[in-house]
mmCIF entry with sequence, helices, sheets and N, C-alpha, C, O atoms, coordinates in Angstrom:
data_MODEL
# 
_entry.id   MODEL 
# 
_entity.id                         1 
_entity.type                       polymer 
_entity.pdbx_number_of_molecules   1 
# 
_entity_poly.entity_id                      1 
_entity_poly.type                           'polypeptide(L)' 
_entity_poly.nstd_linkage                   no 
_entity_poly.nstd_monomer                   no 
_entity_poly.pdbx_seq_one_letter_code       MNERELSKFEEIIVKGAHLAFQRLVRERKKSDGELVFSRNGRVFHVKASELE 
_entity_poly.pdbx_seq_one_letter_code_can   MNERELSKFEEIIVKGAHLAFQRLVRERKKSDGELVFSRNGRVFHVKASELE 
_entity_poly.pdbx_strand_id                 A 
# 
loop_
_entity_poly_seq.entity_id 
_entity_poly_seq.num 
_entity_poly_seq.mon_id 
_entity_poly_seq.hetero 
1 1  MET n 
1 2  ASN n 
1 3  GLU n 
1 4  ARG n 
1 5  GLU n 
1 6  LEU n 
1 7  SER n 
1 8  LYS n 
1 9  PHE n 
1 10 GLU n 
1 11 GLU n 
1 12 ILE n 
1 13 ILE n 
1 14 VAL n 
1 15 LYS n 
1 16 GLY n 
1 17 ALA n 
1 18 HIS n 
1 19 LEU n 
1 20 ALA n 
1 21 PHE n 
1 22 GLN n 
1 23 ARG n 
1 24 LEU n 
1 25 VAL n 
1 26 ARG n 
1 27 GLU n 
1 28 ARG n 
1 29 LYS n 
1 30 LYS n 
1 31 SER n 
1 32 ASP n 
1 33 GLY n 
1 34 GLU n 
1 35 LEU n 
1 36 VAL n 
1 37 PHE n 
1 38 SER n 
1 39 ARG n 
1 40 ASN n 
1 41 GLY n 
1 42 ARG n 
1 43 VAL n 
1 44 PHE n 
1 45 HIS n 
1 46 VAL n 
1 47 LYS n 
1 48 ALA n 
1 49 SER n 
1 50 GLU n 
1 51 LEU n 
1 52 GLU n 
# 
_struct_asym.id          A 
_struct_asym.entity_id   1 
# 
loop_
_struct_conf.conf_type_id 
_struct_conf.id 
_struct_conf.pdbx_PDB_helix_id 
_struct_conf.beg_label_comp_id 
_struct_conf.beg_label_asym_id 
_struct_conf.beg_label_seq_id 
_struct_conf.pdbx_beg_PDB_ins_code 
_struct_conf.end_label_comp_id 
_struct_conf.end_label_asym_id 
_struct_conf.end_label_seq_id 
_struct_conf.pdbx_end_PDB_ins_code 
_struct_conf.beg_auth_comp_id 
_struct_conf.beg_auth_asym_id 
_struct_conf.beg_auth_seq_id 
_struct_conf.end_auth_comp_id 
_struct_conf.end_auth_asym_id 
_struct_conf.end_auth_seq_id 
_struct_conf.pdbx_PDB_helix_class 
_struct_conf.details 
_struct_conf.pdbx_PDB_helix_length 
HELX_P HELX_P1 AA1 GLU A 3  ? LYS A 30 ? GLU A 3  LYS A 30 1 ? 28 
HELX_P HELX_P2 AA2 ALA A 48 ? GLU A 50 ? ALA A 48 GLU A 50 5 ? 3  
# 
_struct_conf_type.id          HELX_P 
_struct_conf_type.criteria    ? 
_struct_conf_type.reference   ? 
# 
_struct_sheet.id               AA1 
_struct_sheet.type             ? 
_struct_sheet.number_strands   2 
_struct_sheet.details          ? 
# 
_struct_sheet_order.sheet_id     AA1 
_struct_sheet_order.range_id_1   1 
_struct_sheet_order.range_id_2   2 
_struct_sheet_order.offset       ? 
_struct_sheet_order.sense        anti-parallel 
# 
loop_
_struct_sheet_range.sheet_id 
_struct_sheet_range.id 
_struct_sheet_range.beg_label_comp_id 
_struct_sheet_range.beg_label_asym_id 
_struct_sheet_range.beg_label_seq_id 
_struct_sheet_range.pdbx_beg_PDB_ins_code 
_struct_sheet_range.end_label_comp_id 
_struct_sheet_range.end_label_asym_id 
_struct_sheet_range.end_label_seq_id 
_struct_sheet_range.pdbx_end_PDB_ins_code 
_struct_sheet_range.beg_auth_comp_id 
_struct_sheet_range.beg_auth_asym_id 
_struct_sheet_range.beg_auth_seq_id 
_struct_sheet_range.end_auth_comp_id 
_struct_sheet_range.end_auth_asym_id 
_struct_sheet_range.end_auth_seq_id 
AA1 1 GLU A 34 ? ARG A 39 ? GLU A 34 ARG A 39 
AA1 2 ARG A 42 ? LYS A 47 ? ARG A 42 LYS A 47 
# 
loop_
_atom_site.group_PDB 
_atom_site.id 
_atom_site.type_symbol 
_atom_site.label_atom_id 
_atom_site.label_alt_id 
_atom_site.label_comp_id 
_atom_site.label_asym_id 
_atom_site.label_entity_id 
_atom_site.label_seq_id 
_atom_site.pdbx_PDB_ins_code 
_atom_site.Cartn_x 
_atom_site.Cartn_y 
_atom_site.Cartn_z 
_atom_site.occupancy 
_atom_site.B_iso_or_equiv 
_atom_site.pdbx_formal_charge 
_atom_site.auth_seq_id 
_atom_site.auth_comp_id 
_atom_site.auth_asym_id 
_atom_site.auth_atom_id 
_atom_site.pdbx_PDB_model_num 
ATOM 1   N N  . MET A 1 1  ? 85.574  113.766 77.512  1.00 0.00 ? 1  MET A N  1 
ATOM 2   C CA . MET A 1 1  ? 85.926  112.577 76.748  1.00 0.00 ? 1  MET A CA 1 
ATOM 3   C C  . MET A 1 1  ? 84.659  111.965 76.162  1.00 0.00 ? 1  MET A C  1 
ATOM 4   O O  . MET A 1 1  ? 83.622  111.888 76.819  1.00 0.00 ? 1  MET A O  1 
ATOM 5   N N  . ASN A 1 2  ? 84.770  111.538 74.926  1.00 0.00 ? 2  ASN A N  1 
ATOM 6   C CA . ASN A 1 2  ? 83.637  110.831 74.335  1.00 0.00 ? 2  ASN A CA 1 
ATOM 7   C C  . ASN A 1 2  ? 83.757  109.329 74.644  1.00 0.00 ? 2  ASN A C  1 
ATOM 8   O O  . ASN A 1 2  ? 84.736  108.890 75.247  1.00 0.00 ? 2  ASN A O  1 
ATOM 9   N N  . GLU A 1 3  ? 82.778  108.569 74.235  1.00 0.00 ? 3  GLU A N  1 
ATOM 10  C CA . GLU A 1 3  ? 82.728  107.131 74.538  1.00 0.00 ? 3  GLU A CA 1 
ATOM 11  C C  . GLU A 1 3  ? 83.950  106.383 73.998  1.00 0.00 ? 3  GLU A C  1 
ATOM 12  O O  . GLU A 1 3  ? 84.502  105.515 74.674  1.00 0.00 ? 3  GLU A O  1 
ATOM 13  N N  . ARG A 1 4  ? 84.357  106.717 72.802  1.00 0.00 ? 4  ARG A N  1 
ATOM 14  C CA . ARG A 1 4  ? 85.498  106.027 72.186  1.00 0.00 ? 4  ARG A CA 1 
ATOM 15  C C  . ARG A 1 4  ? 86.793  106.315 72.946  1.00 0.00 ? 4  ARG A C  1 
ATOM 16  O O  . ARG A 1 4  ? 87.570  105.400 73.219  1.00 0.00 ? 4  ARG A O  1 
ATOM 17  N N  . GLU A 1 5  ? 87.024  107.572 73.284  1.00 0.00 ? 5  GLU A N  1 
ATOM 18  C CA . GLU A 1 5  ? 88.228  107.941 74.030  1.00 0.00 ? 5  GLU A CA 1 
ATOM 19  C C  . GLU A 1 5  ? 88.232  107.288 75.407  1.00 0.00 ? 5  GLU A C  1 
ATOM 20  O O  . GLU A 1 5  ? 89.269  106.818 75.878  1.00 0.00 ? 5  GLU A O  1 
ATOM 21  N N  . LEU A 1 6  ? 87.077  107.262 76.044  1.00 0.00 ? 6  LEU A N  1 
ATOM 22  C CA . LEU A 1 6  ? 86.969  106.645 77.363  1.00 0.00 ? 6  LEU A CA 1 
ATOM 23  C C  . LEU A 1 6  ? 87.254  105.148 77.289  1.00 0.00 ? 6  LEU A C  1 
ATOM 24  O O  . LEU A 1 6  ? 87.939  104.597 78.150  1.00 0.00 ? 6  LEU A O  1 
ATOM 25  N N  . SER A 1 7  ? 86.731  104.503 76.271  1.00 0.00 ? 7  SER A N  1 
ATOM 26  C CA . SER A 1 7  ? 86.961  103.077 76.082  1.00 0.00 ? 7  SER A CA 1 
ATOM 27  C C  . SER A 1 7  ? 88.447  102.789 75.869  1.00 0.00 ? 7  SER A C  1 
ATOM 28  O O  . SER A 1 7  ? 88.988  101.846 76.446  1.00 0.00 ? 7  SER A O  1 
ATOM 29  N N  . LYS A 1 8  ? 89.100  103.595 75.047  1.00 0.00 ? 8  LYS A N  1 
ATOM 30  C CA . LYS A 1 8  ? 90.533  103.424 74.783  1.00 0.00 ? 8  LYS A CA 1 
ATOM 31  C C  . LYS A 1 8  ? 91.350  103.645 76.055  1.00 0.00 ? 8  LYS A C  1 
ATOM 32  O O  . LYS A 1 8  ? 92.307  102.917 76.320  1.00 0.00 ? 8  LYS A O  1 
ATOM 33  N N  . PHE A 1 9  ? 90.969  104.649 76.835  1.00 0.00 ? 9  PHE A N  1 
ATOM 34  C CA . PHE A 1 9  ? 91.651  104.953 78.089  1.00 0.00 ? 9  PHE A CA 1 
ATOM 35  C C  . PHE A 1 9  ? 91.507  103.780 79.067  1.00 0.00 ? 9  PHE A C  1 
ATOM 36  O O  . PHE A 1 9  ? 92.479  103.401 79.722  1.00 0.00 ? 9  PHE A O  1 
ATOM 37  N N  . GLU A 1 10 ? 90.317  103.212 79.169  1.00 0.00 ? 10 GLU A N  1 
ATOM 38  C CA . GLU A 1 10 ? 90.094  102.062 80.047  1.00 0.00 ? 10 GLU A CA 1 
ATOM 39  C C  . GLU A 1 10 ? 90.934  100.875 79.608  1.00 0.00 ? 10 GLU A C  1 
ATOM 40  O O  . GLU A 1 10 ? 91.486  100.159 80.443  1.00 0.00 ? 10 GLU A O  1 
ATOM 41  N N  . GLU A 1 11 ? 91.034  100.664 78.313  1.00 0.00 ? 11 GLU A N  1 
ATOM 42  C CA . GLU A 1 11 ? 91.832  99.566  77.778  1.00 0.00 ? 11 GLU A CA 1 
ATOM 43  C C  . GLU A 1 11 ? 93.306  99.730  78.157  1.00 0.00 ? 11 GLU A C  1 
ATOM 44  O O  . GLU A 1 11 ? 93.963  98.758  78.531  1.00 0.00 ? 11 GLU A O  1 
ATOM 45  N N  . ILE A 1 12 ? 93.817  100.941 78.062  1.00 0.00 ? 12 ILE A N  1 
ATOM 46  C CA . ILE A 1 12 ? 95.207  101.222 78.420  1.00 0.00 ? 12 ILE A CA 1 
ATOM 47  C C  . ILE A 1 12 ? 95.441  100.973 79.905  1.00 0.00 ? 12 ILE A C  1 
ATOM 48  O O  . ILE A 1 12 ? 96.467  100.407 80.285  1.00 0.00 ? 12 ILE A O  1 
ATOM 49  N N  . ILE A 1 13 ? 94.502  101.388 80.745  1.00 0.00 ? 13 ILE A N  1 
ATOM 50  C CA . ILE A 1 13 ? 94.624  101.176 82.192  1.00 0.00 ? 13 ILE A CA 1 
ATOM 51  C C  . ILE A 1 13 ? 94.656  99.687  82.521  1.00 0.00 ? 13 ILE A C  1 
ATOM 52  O O  . ILE A 1 13 ? 95.478  99.250  83.326  1.00 0.00 ? 13 ILE A O  1 
ATOM 53  N N  . VAL A 1 14 ? 93.780  98.915  81.914  1.00 0.00 ? 14 VAL A N  1 
ATOM 54  C CA . VAL A 1 14 ? 93.723  97.469  82.172  1.00 0.00 ? 14 VAL A CA 1 
ATOM 55  C C  . VAL A 1 14 ? 95.018  96.793  81.724  1.00 0.00 ? 14 VAL A C  1 
ATOM 56  O O  . VAL A 1 14 ? 95.550  95.943  82.438  1.00 0.00 ? 14 VAL A O  1 
ATOM 57  N N  . LYS A 1 15 ? 95.522  97.160  80.559  1.00 0.00 ? 15 LYS A N  1 
ATOM 58  C CA . LYS A 1 15 ? 96.785  96.587  80.076  1.00 0.00 ? 15 LYS A CA 1 
ATOM 59  C C  . LYS A 1 15 ? 97.932  96.930  81.021  1.00 0.00 ? 15 LYS A C  1 
ATOM 60  O O  . LYS A 1 15 ? 98.788  96.088  81.290  1.00 0.00 ? 15 LYS A O  1 
ATOM 61  N N  . GLY A 1 16 ? 97.951  98.165  81.526  1.00 0.00 ? 16 GLY A N  1 
ATOM 62  C CA . GLY A 1 16 ? 99.000  98.578  82.456  1.00 0.00 ? 16 GLY A CA 1 
ATOM 63  C C  . GLY A 1 16 ? 98.939  97.811  83.761  1.00 0.00 ? 16 GLY A C  1 
ATOM 64  O O  . GLY A 1 16 ? 99.973  97.416  84.300  1.00 0.00 ? 16 GLY A O  1 
ATOM 65  N N  . ALA A 1 17 ? 97.739  97.597  84.274  1.00 0.00 ? 17 ALA A N  1 
ATOM 66  C CA . ALA A 1 17 ? 97.578  96.832  85.519  1.00 0.00 ? 17 ALA A CA 1 
ATOM 67  C C  . ALA A 1 17 ? 98.013  95.393  85.320  1.00 0.00 ? 17 ALA A C  1 
ATOM 68  O O  . ALA A 1 17 ? 98.643  94.807  86.201  1.00 0.00 ? 17 ALA A O  1 
ATOM 69  N N  . HIS A 1 18 ? 97.687  94.821  84.183  1.00 0.00 ? 18 HIS A N  1 
ATOM 70  C CA . HIS A 1 18 ? 98.092  93.445  83.891  1.00 0.00 ? 18 HIS A CA 1 
ATOM 71  C C  . HIS A 1 18 ? 99.616  93.329  83.811  1.00 0.00 ? 18 HIS A C  1 
ATOM 72  O O  . HIS A 1 18 ? 100.204 92.394  84.356  1.00 0.00 ? 18 HIS A O  1 
ATOM 73  N N  . LEU A 1 19 ? 100.241 94.272  83.136  1.00 0.00 ? 19 LEU A N  1 
ATOM 74  C CA . LEU A 1 19 ? 101.695 94.279  83.017  1.00 0.00 ? 19 LEU A CA 1 
ATOM 75  C C  . LEU A 1 19 ? 102.357 94.429  84.390  1.00 0.00 ? 19 LEU A C  1 
ATOM 76  O O  . LEU A 1 19 ? 103.336 93.743  84.687  1.00 0.00 ? 19 LEU A O  1 
ATOM 77  N N  . ALA A 1 20 ? 101.831 95.312  85.214  1.00 0.00 ? 20 ALA A N  1 
ATOM 78  C CA . ALA A 1 20 ? 102.379 95.518  86.557  1.00 0.00 ? 20 ALA A CA 1 
ATOM 79  C C  . ALA A 1 20 ? 102.263 94.238  87.380  1.00 0.00 ? 20 ALA A C  1 
ATOM 80  O O  . ALA A 1 20 ? 103.194 93.893  88.108  1.00 0.00 ? 20 ALA A O  1 
ATOM 81  N N  . PHE A 1 21 ? 101.144 93.531  87.279  1.00 0.00 ? 21 PHE A N  1 
ATOM 82  C CA . PHE A 1 21 ? 100.966 92.283  88.015  1.00 0.00 ? 21 PHE A CA 1 
ATOM 83  C C  . PHE A 1 21 ? 101.951 91.225  87.536  1.00 0.00 ? 21 PHE A C  1 
ATOM 84  O O  . PHE A 1 21 ? 102.530 90.507  88.350  1.00 0.00 ? 21 PHE A O  1 
ATOM 85  N N  . GLN A 1 22 ? 102.147 91.121  86.227  1.00 0.00 ? 22 GLN A N  1 
ATOM 86  C CA . GLN A 1 22 ? 103.112 90.162  85.679  1.00 0.00 ? 22 GLN A CA 1 
ATOM 87  C C  . GLN A 1 22 ? 104.512 90.436  86.215  1.00 0.00 ? 22 GLN A C  1 
ATOM 88  O O  . GLN A 1 22 ? 105.234 89.508  86.580  1.00 0.00 ? 22 GLN A O  1 
ATOM 89  N N  . ARG A 1 23 ? 104.892 91.702  86.261  1.00 0.00 ? 23 ARG A N  1 
ATOM 90  C CA . ARG A 1 23 ? 106.219 92.071  86.767  1.00 0.00 ? 23 ARG A CA 1 
ATOM 91  C C  . ARG A 1 23 ? 106.345 91.749  88.256  1.00 0.00 ? 23 ARG A C  1 
ATOM 92  O O  . ARG A 1 23 ? 107.388 91.275  88.707  1.00 0.00 ? 23 ARG A O  1 
ATOM 93  N N  . LEU A 1 24 ? 105.289 92.006  89.009  1.00 0.00 ? 24 LEU A N  1 
ATOM 94  C CA . LEU A 1 24 ? 105.300 91.703  90.436  1.00 0.00 ? 24 LEU A CA 1 
ATOM 95  C C  . LEU A 1 24 ? 105.496 90.209  90.664  1.00 0.00 ? 24 LEU A C  1 
ATOM 96  O O  . LEU A 1 24 ? 106.315 89.816  91.494  1.00 0.00 ? 24 LEU A O  1 
ATOM 97  N N  . VAL A 1 25 ? 104.765 89.382  89.947  1.00 0.00 ? 25 VAL A N  1 
ATOM 98  C CA . VAL A 1 25 ? 104.887 87.934  90.089  1.00 0.00 ? 25 VAL A CA 1 
ATOM 99  C C  . VAL A 1 25 ? 106.295 87.482  89.719  1.00 0.00 ? 25 VAL A C  1 
ATOM 100 O O  . VAL A 1 25 ? 106.887 86.658  90.417  1.00 0.00 ? 25 VAL A O  1 
ATOM 101 N N  . ARG A 1 26 ? 106.827 88.014  88.631  1.00 0.00 ? 26 ARG A N  1 
ATOM 102 C CA . ARG A 1 26 ? 108.176 87.643  88.194  1.00 0.00 ? 26 ARG A CA 1 
ATOM 103 C C  . ARG A 1 26 ? 109.214 87.983  89.268  1.00 0.00 ? 26 ARG A C  1 
ATOM 104 O O  . ARG A 1 26 ? 110.102 87.177  89.546  1.00 0.00 ? 26 ARG A O  1 
ATOM 105 N N  . GLU A 1 27 ? 109.107 89.160  89.867  1.00 0.00 ? 27 GLU A N  1 
ATOM 106 C CA . GLU A 1 27 ? 110.049 89.561  90.911  1.00 0.00 ? 27 GLU A CA 1 
ATOM 107 C C  . GLU A 1 27 ? 109.909 88.699  92.165  1.00 0.00 ? 27 GLU A C  1 
ATOM 108 O O  . GLU A 1 27 ? 110.908 88.337  92.788  1.00 0.00 ? 27 GLU A O  1 
ATOM 109 N N  . ARG A 1 28 ? 108.671 88.372  92.533  1.00 0.00 ? 28 ARG A N  1 
ATOM 110 C CA . ARG A 1 28 ? 108.442 87.534  93.709  1.00 0.00 ? 28 ARG A CA 1 
ATOM 111 C C  . ARG A 1 28 ? 108.973 86.119  93.493  1.00 0.00 ? 28 ARG A C  1 
ATOM 112 O O  . ARG A 1 28 ? 109.457 85.485  94.431  1.00 0.00 ? 28 ARG A O  1 
ATOM 113 N N  . LYS A 1 29 ? 108.882 85.624  92.255  1.00 0.00 ? 29 LYS A N  1 
ATOM 114 C CA . LYS A 1 29 ? 109.406 84.295  91.956  1.00 0.00 ? 29 LYS A CA 1 
ATOM 115 C C  . LYS A 1 29 ? 110.919 84.266  92.151  1.00 0.00 ? 29 LYS A C  1 
ATOM 116 O O  . LYS A 1 29 ? 111.468 83.281  92.644  1.00 0.00 ? 29 LYS A O  1 
ATOM 117 N N  . LYS A 1 30 ? 111.582 85.339  91.766  1.00 0.00 ? 30 LYS A N  1 
ATOM 118 C CA . LYS A 1 30 ? 113.037 85.404  91.913  1.00 0.00 ? 30 LYS A CA 1 
ATOM 119 C C  . LYS A 1 30 ? 113.455 85.285  93.365  1.00 0.00 ? 30 LYS A C  1 
ATOM 120 O O  . LYS A 1 30 ? 114.470 84.658  93.667  1.00 0.00 ? 30 LYS A O  1 
ATOM 121 N N  . SER A 1 31 ? 112.689 85.875  94.268  1.00 0.00 ? 31 SER A N  1 
ATOM 122 C CA . SER A 1 31 ? 113.042 85.868  95.686  1.00 0.00 ? 31 SER A CA 1 
ATOM 123 C C  . SER A 1 31 ? 112.289 84.793  96.465  1.00 0.00 ? 31 SER A C  1 
ATOM 124 O O  . SER A 1 31 ? 112.292 84.794  97.696  1.00 0.00 ? 31 SER A O  1 
ATOM 125 N N  . ASP A 1 32 ? 111.636 83.865  95.734  1.00 0.00 ? 32 ASP A N  1 
ATOM 126 C CA . ASP A 1 32 ? 110.852 82.791  96.346  1.00 0.00 ? 32 ASP A CA 1 
ATOM 127 C C  . ASP A 1 32 ? 109.847 83.354  97.350  1.00 0.00 ? 32 ASP A C  1 
ATOM 128 O O  . ASP A 1 32 ? 109.664 82.814  98.441  1.00 0.00 ? 32 ASP A O  1 
ATOM 129 N N  . GLY A 1 33 ? 109.206 84.447  96.956  1.00 0.00 ? 33 GLY A N  1 
ATOM 130 C CA . GLY A 1 33 ? 108.257 85.121  97.834  1.00 0.00 ? 33 GLY A CA 1 
ATOM 131 C C  . GLY A 1 33 ? 106.835 84.668  97.615  1.00 0.00 ? 33 GLY A C  1 
ATOM 132 O O  . GLY A 1 33 ? 106.558 83.757  96.835  1.00 0.00 ? 33 GLY A O  1 
ATOM 133 N N  . GLU A 1 34 ? 105.944 85.328  98.322  1.00 0.00 ? 34 GLU A N  1 
ATOM 134 C CA . GLU A 1 34 ? 104.530 85.017  98.186  1.00 0.00 ? 34 GLU A CA 1 
ATOM 135 C C  . GLU A 1 34 ? 103.732 86.299  98.019  1.00 0.00 ? 34 GLU A C  1 
ATOM 136 O O  . GLU A 1 34 ? 104.200 87.389  98.344  1.00 0.00 ? 34 GLU A O  1 
ATOM 137 N N  . LEU A 1 35 ? 102.531 86.148  97.512  1.00 0.00 ? 35 LEU A N  1 
ATOM 138 C CA . LEU A 1 35 ? 101.625 87.267  97.300  1.00 0.00 ? 35 LEU A CA 1 
ATOM 139 C C  . LEU A 1 35 ? 100.431 87.097  98.228  1.00 0.00 ? 35 LEU A C  1 
ATOM 140 O O  . LEU A 1 35 ? 100.055 85.976  98.572  1.00 0.00 ? 35 LEU A O  1 
ATOM 141 N N  . VAL A 1 36 ? 99.846  88.201  98.623  1.00 0.00 ? 36 VAL A N  1 
ATOM 142 C CA . VAL A 1 36 ? 98.696  88.178  99.521  1.00 0.00 ? 36 VAL A CA 1 
ATOM 143 C C  . VAL A 1 36 ? 97.487  88.696  98.759  1.00 0.00 ? 36 VAL A C  1 
ATOM 144 O O  . VAL A 1 36 ? 97.529  89.764  98.149  1.00 0.00 ? 36 VAL A O  1 
ATOM 145 N N  . PHE A 1 37 ? 96.405  87.919  98.806  1.00 0.00 ? 37 PHE A N  1 
ATOM 146 C CA . PHE A 1 37 ? 95.165  88.271  98.123  1.00 0.00 ? 37 PHE A CA 1 
ATOM 147 C C  . PHE A 1 37 ? 94.025  88.294  99.127  1.00 0.00 ? 37 PHE A C  1 
ATOM 148 O O  . PHE A 1 37 ? 94.119  87.723  100.214 1.00 0.00 ? 37 PHE A O  1 
ATOM 149 N N  . SER A 1 38 ? 92.959  88.958  98.748  1.00 0.00 ? 38 SER A N  1 
ATOM 150 C CA . SER A 1 38 ? 91.754  88.977  99.562  1.00 0.00 ? 38 SER A CA 1 
ATOM 151 C C  . SER A 1 38 ? 90.557  88.711  98.661  1.00 0.00 ? 38 SER A C  1 
ATOM 152 O O  . SER A 1 38 ? 90.422  89.309  97.593  1.00 0.00 ? 38 SER A O  1 
ATOM 153 N N  . ARG A 1 39 ? 89.697  87.813  99.103  1.00 0.00 ? 39 ARG A N  1 
ATOM 154 C CA . ARG A 1 39 ? 88.477  87.518  98.358  1.00 0.00 ? 39 ARG A CA 1 
ATOM 155 C C  . ARG A 1 39 ? 87.343  87.355  99.363  1.00 0.00 ? 39 ARG A C  1 
ATOM 156 O O  . ARG A 1 39 ? 87.427  86.543  100.285 1.00 0.00 ? 39 ARG A O  1 
ATOM 157 N N  . ASN A 1 40 ? 86.307  88.121  99.177  1.00 0.00 ? 40 ASN A N  1 
ATOM 158 C CA . ASN A 1 40 ? 85.144  88.076  100.066 1.00 0.00 ? 40 ASN A CA 1 
ATOM 159 C C  . ASN A 1 40 ? 85.537  88.286  101.528 1.00 0.00 ? 40 ASN A C  1 
ATOM 160 O O  . ASN A 1 40 ? 84.978  87.658  102.427 1.00 0.00 ? 40 ASN A O  1 
ATOM 161 N N  . GLY A 1 41 ? 86.492  89.166  101.751 1.00 0.00 ? 41 GLY A N  1 
ATOM 162 C CA . GLY A 1 41 ? 86.918  89.477  103.109 1.00 0.00 ? 41 GLY A CA 1 
ATOM 163 C C  . GLY A 1 41 ? 87.882  88.475  103.718 1.00 0.00 ? 41 GLY A C  1 
ATOM 164 O O  . GLY A 1 41 ? 88.312  88.647  104.859 1.00 0.00 ? 41 GLY A O  1 
ATOM 165 N N  . ARG A 1 42 ? 88.221  87.448  102.990 1.00 0.00 ? 42 ARG A N  1 
ATOM 166 C CA . ARG A 1 42 ? 89.152  86.428  103.489 1.00 0.00 ? 42 ARG A CA 1 
ATOM 167 C C  . ARG A 1 42 ? 90.522  86.650  102.860 1.00 0.00 ? 42 ARG A C  1 
ATOM 168 O O  . ARG A 1 42 ? 90.637  86.750  101.639 1.00 0.00 ? 42 ARG A O  1 
ATOM 169 N N  . VAL A 1 43 ? 91.546  86.727  103.675 1.00 0.00 ? 43 VAL A N  1 
ATOM 170 C CA . VAL A 1 43 ? 92.917  86.978  103.224 1.00 0.00 ? 43 VAL A CA 1 
ATOM 171 C C  . VAL A 1 43 ? 93.636  85.636  103.091 1.00 0.00 ? 43 VAL A C  1 
ATOM 172 O O  . VAL A 1 43 ? 93.533  84.780  103.969 1.00 0.00 ? 43 VAL A O  1 
ATOM 173 N N  . PHE A 1 44 ? 94.360  85.460  101.991 1.00 0.00 ? 44 PHE A N  1 
ATOM 174 C CA . PHE A 1 44 ? 95.129  84.233  101.824 1.00 0.00 ? 44 PHE A CA 1 
ATOM 175 C C  . PHE A 1 44 ? 96.444  84.530  101.125 1.00 0.00 ? 44 PHE A C  1 
ATOM 176 O O  . PHE A 1 44 ? 96.563  85.507  100.386 1.00 0.00 ? 44 PHE A O  1 
ATOM 177 N N  . HIS A 1 45 ? 97.423  83.681  101.365 1.00 0.00 ? 45 HIS A N  1 
ATOM 178 C CA . HIS A 1 45 ? 98.783  83.812  100.820 1.00 0.00 ? 45 HIS A CA 1 
ATOM 179 C C  . HIS A 1 45 ? 99.006  82.739  99.755  1.00 0.00 ? 45 HIS A C  1 
ATOM 180 O O  . HIS A 1 45 ? 98.584  81.593  99.909  1.00 0.00 ? 45 HIS A O  1 
ATOM 181 N N  . VAL A 1 46 ? 99.677  83.134  98.674  1.00 0.00 ? 46 VAL A N  1 
ATOM 182 C CA . VAL A 1 46 ? 99.986  82.202  97.583  1.00 0.00 ? 46 VAL A CA 1 
ATOM 183 C C  . VAL A 1 46 ? 101.458 82.369  97.231  1.00 0.00 ? 46 VAL A C  1 
ATOM 184 O O  . VAL A 1 46 ? 101.941 83.484  97.031  1.00 0.00 ? 46 VAL A O  1 
ATOM 185 N N  . LYS A 1 47 ? 102.162 81.244  97.159  1.00 0.00 ? 47 LYS A N  1 
ATOM 186 C CA . LYS A 1 47 ? 103.559 81.308  96.715  1.00 0.00 ? 47 LYS A CA 1 
ATOM 187 C C  . LYS A 1 47 ? 103.578 81.740  95.255  1.00 0.00 ? 47 LYS A C  1 
ATOM 188 O O  . LYS A 1 47 ? 102.789 81.249  94.449  1.00 0.00 ? 47 LYS A O  1 
ATOM 189 N N  . ALA A 1 48 ? 104.478 82.658  94.914  1.00 0.00 ? 48 ALA A N  1 
ATOM 190 C CA . ALA A 1 48 ? 104.565 83.162  93.554  1.00 0.00 ? 48 ALA A CA 1 
ATOM 191 C C  . ALA A 1 48 ? 104.894 82.034  92.568  1.00 0.00 ? 48 ALA A C  1 
ATOM 192 O O  . ALA A 1 48 ? 104.472 82.072  91.412  1.00 0.00 ? 48 ALA A O  1 
ATOM 193 N N  . SER A 1 49 ? 105.637 81.049  93.024  1.00 0.00 ? 49 SER A N  1 
ATOM 194 C CA . SER A 1 49 ? 105.995 79.945  92.139  1.00 0.00 ? 49 SER A CA 1 
ATOM 195 C C  . SER A 1 49 ? 104.780 79.097  91.747  1.00 0.00 ? 49 SER A C  1 
ATOM 196 O O  . SER A 1 49 ? 104.850 78.339  90.780  1.00 0.00 ? 49 SER A O  1 
ATOM 197 N N  . GLU A 1 50 ? 103.677 79.211  92.477  1.00 0.00 ? 50 GLU A N  1 
ATOM 198 C CA . GLU A 1 50 ? 102.470 78.453  92.165  1.00 0.00 ? 50 GLU A CA 1 
ATOM 199 C C  . GLU A 1 50 ? 101.622 79.145  91.085  1.00 0.00 ? 50 GLU A C  1 
ATOM 200 O O  . GLU A 1 50 ? 100.690 78.548  90.546  1.00 0.00 ? 50 GLU A O  1 
ATOM 201 N N  . LEU A 1 51 ? 101.947 80.388  90.780  1.00 0.00 ? 51 LEU A N  1 
ATOM 202 C CA . LEU A 1 51 ? 101.215 81.134  89.762  1.00 0.00 ? 51 LEU A CA 1 
ATOM 203 C C  . LEU A 1 51 ? 101.883 80.958  88.414  1.00 0.00 ? 51 LEU A C  1 
ATOM 204 O O  . LEU A 1 51 ? 103.069 80.636  88.343  1.00 0.00 ? 51 LEU A O  1 
ATOM 205 N N  . GLU A 1 52 ? 101.121 81.169  87.331  1.00 0.00 ? 52 GLU A N  1 
ATOM 206 C CA . GLU A 1 52 ? 101.696 81.070  85.987  1.00 0.00 ? 52 GLU A CA 1 
ATOM 207 C C  . GLU A 1 52 ? 102.657 82.188  85.749  1.00 0.00 ? 52 GLU A C  1 
ATOM 208 O O  . GLU A 1 52 ? 103.245 82.277  84.671  1.00 0.00 ? 52 GLU A O  1 
# 
């Protein structure tokens, strides 16, 4: 792959991950669920309804 193809491929992957996250949040909101995140080794829970 050349630089341009690699850049386009990365862009597609990022868009797909963003779309998957949006769908996950939407589904969790329907069931009044929560999501689990980790930052700097610390795990925390967030209600899906608190996210955009």
